[in-house]
C-alpha positions in Angstrom: -46.0 -2.3 88.7 -45.7 -0.7 92.1 -42.6 -1.0 94.3 -42.3 0.4 97.8 -38.7 1.3 98.5 -37.6 1.9 102.1 -34.4 3.3 103.5 -31.4 1.3 102.2 -33.0 0.3 98.8 -30.6 0.8 95.9 -32.4 -0.6 92.9 -32.7 1.7 89.8 -36.2 2.8 88.6 -38.0 0.2 86.5 -38.3 0.8 82.8 -42.1 0.7 83.0 -44.7 1.4 85.6 -44.5 3.6 88.7 -42.3 3.1 91.8 -42.9 4.6 95.2 -40.3 5.7 97.7 -41.6 6.0 101.2 -39.4 7.3 104.1 -40.7 7.5 107.6 -40.1 10.7 109.5 -37.7 10.7 112.5 -39.5 10.4 115.8 -40.6 13.7 117.2 -40.2 15.5 113.8 -43.9 16.1 113.5 -43.7 15.4 109.8 -45.8 12.9 107.8 -44.2 10.2 105.8 -42.1 11.4 102.8 -43.4 10.0 99.5 -42.0 10.2 96.0 -43.5 8.4 93.0 -41.4 7.8 90.0 -43.2 7.2 86.6 -42.3 7.1 82.9 -43.0 10.3 81.0 -44.3 10.8 77.5 -43.4 13.4 74.9 -46.9 14.8 75.3 -46.4 15.3 79.0 -43.1 17.0 78.4 -44.7 19.5 76.1 -42.3 22.0 74.6 -39.5 21.2 77.1 -38.6 18.4 74.7 -38.4 18.1 70.9 -36.9 15.7 68.4 -33.1 16.3 68.3 -32.8 16.6 72.1 -29.9 14.6 73.5 -32.2 12.2 75.4 -35.6 10.8 74.5 -38.7 10.7 76.8 -38.0 7.0 77.3 -34.8 8.0 79.1 -36.6 10.4 81.4 -38.7 10.0 84.5 -41.4 12.1 86.2 -40.8 12.3 90.0 -43.8 13.5 92.1 -42.6 14.2 95.6 -43.3 15.8 99.0 -41.7 19.1 99.9 -42.1 21.7 102.6 -43.2 25.1 101.4 -42.3 28.5 102.8 -45.6 28.3 104.6 -44.4 25.3 106.6 -47.0 23.0 105.0 -46.4 19.8 103.0 -46.9 20.2 99.3 -46.5 18.0 96.2 -44.1 18.9 93.4 -42.9 17.4 90.1 -39.4 17.1 88.6 -38.4 15.4 85.3 -35.0 13.8 85.6 -32.9 11.2 83.8 -34.0 7.6 84.6 -30.6 6.8 86.1 -30.9 9.7 88.5 -34.6 9.3 89.5 -34.2 7.2 92.6 -31.2 9.3 93.8 -33.2 12.5 93.3 -36.1 11.1 95.3 -33.7 10.4 98.2 -32.0 13.8 97.9 -35.4 15.5 98.3 -36.2 13.2 101.2 -33.1 14.7 103.0 -34.3 18.2 102.2 -37.8 17.4 103.5 -36.6 16.0 106.8 -34.0 18.8 107.1 -37.0 21.2 106.8 -35.4 23.1 103.8 -38.3 25.2 102.4 -39.1 25.3 98.6 -41.5 27.8 97.1 -42.7 25.8 94.2 -41.8 22.8 92.0 -43.4 22.7 88.6 -42.1 21.1 85.4 -40.9 23.8 83.0 -43.5 23.5 80.2 -45.8 25.3 82.6 -43.6 28.3 82.0 -43.6 27.7 78.2 -40.1 26.1 78.9 -38.7 29.6 79.3 -35.9 29.4 81.8 -36.1 33.1 82.6 -39.8 32.9 83.4 -39.3 29.8 85.5 -36.4 31.4 87.5 -38.4 34.6 88.1 -41.2 32.5 89.6 -38.7 31.0 92.0 -39.5 27.6 90.5 -37.4 24.5 91.4 -37.0 22.4 88.2 -34.8 20.0 86.4 -35.2 18.8 82.8 -35.4 21.4 80.1 -33.9 20.8 76.6 -31.9 24.0 76.1 -28.4 25.3 75.6 -26.2 26.4 78.6 -26.7 30.0 79.7 -24.7 32.2 77.3 -23.6 29.3 75.1 -24.6 26.8 72.5 -23.7 23.4 74.0 -26.4 21.4 75.6 -27.0 22.2 79.2 -27.0 19.3 81.7 -30.7 20.1 82.2 -31.1 18.8 78.6 -30.1 15.3 79.9 -32.2 15.5 83.1 -29.0 15.6 85.1 -29.2 19.0 86.6 -31.6 20.7 89.1 -32.1 24.4 90.0 -33.5 25.1 93.5 -35.2 28.2 94.7 -33.9 30.3 91.9 -34.7 33.7 93.5 -33.0 33.0 96.8 -30.1 31.3 94.9 -29.4 33.4 91.8 -27.0 32.8 88.9 -24.3 35.5 88.8 -22.4 35.8 85.5 -18.8 36.7 85.1 -19.8 40.3 84.3 -21.9 40.4 87.5 -25.3 40.1 85.8 -27.9 38.4 88.1 -30.5 35.9 86.9 -33.3 36.2 87.7 -33.1 40.0 88.3 -35.4 39.6 91.4 -32.7 37.4 92.9 -30.3 40.4 93.3 -31.0 40.9 97.0 -29.7 37.4 97.6 -26.3 37.8 96.0 -25.0 38.7 99.4 -24.3 35.3 100.8 -23.5 36.5 104.3 -27.3 36.3 104.8 -28.9 33.1 106.1 -32.5 33.3 104.9 -35.1 30.6 104.3 -34.6 28.8 101.0 -30.9 29.9 100.5 -28.3 27.2 99.9 -25.0 27.5 101.7 -21.9 25.3 101.7 -22.2 22.6 104.3 -26.0 23.0 104.8 -28.5 20.2 104.5 -29.2 20.9 100.8 -25.5 21.1 99.7 -24.7 17.9 101.6 -27.7 16.0 100.3 -26.4 16.5 96.8 -22.6 16.6 97.1 -22.5 13.5 99.3 -24.0 11.6 96.4 -21.5 12.9 93.8 -23.4 16.0 92.6 -21.6 19.3 91.9 -22.9 22.6 93.3 -22.7 25.7 91.1 -22.3 27.8 94.2 -18.8 26.5 94.6 -17.7 27.7 91.1 -15.5 30.7 90.5 -17.2 32.1 87.4 -20.1 32.0 86.8 -21.5 31.4 90.2 -24.7 29.4 90.1 -26.1 29.1 93.6 -29.3 27.4 92.4 -27.6 24.7 90.3 -26.7 21.1 91.1 -25.6 18.7 88.4 -24.3 15.1 88.0 -23.5 14.6 84.3 
């Protein structure tokens, strides 16, 4: 089944078959149409990012293949795995980032990094689902439910209560007085795209501060 959803559509992703979200670029933007395709995802496709005992099953997740602008200014395709009840919303969020010309370096699902969060962060990878514990704890992370997304992890590092920076190559970006490509700041197009839809930004936390992290449990 294939559905084409235009601006204003509100239906949730179908249980089976792909859905396509197409959003026309504003006049004069010079951008091609934004396209996101939402599909079911299998355990095989999830690789070692999922295993029996995780809090959600593959049937509760969706693979979203979408357009994004790279640091090179070109249009690329990326993939995120998110919870089925967040998939359409996520497709629209990244449409806002696309038309707002927010650059993203790469967007690969985490099994391509052996589901190692440190390796994915060091590669400046934007990702969502990964069945793992919260950083420094044992409870399930909201990434384990497909209800959290990390964006440009180098430009938007995680800063622990002790001041440790993850990934370490994100240390130059802890100074948030800078306004550099790929950084997220309060009130910018990325923060608004998420928080206007009820997501929480980790950059607004007191400790730890997680500039890369958006979640909607």
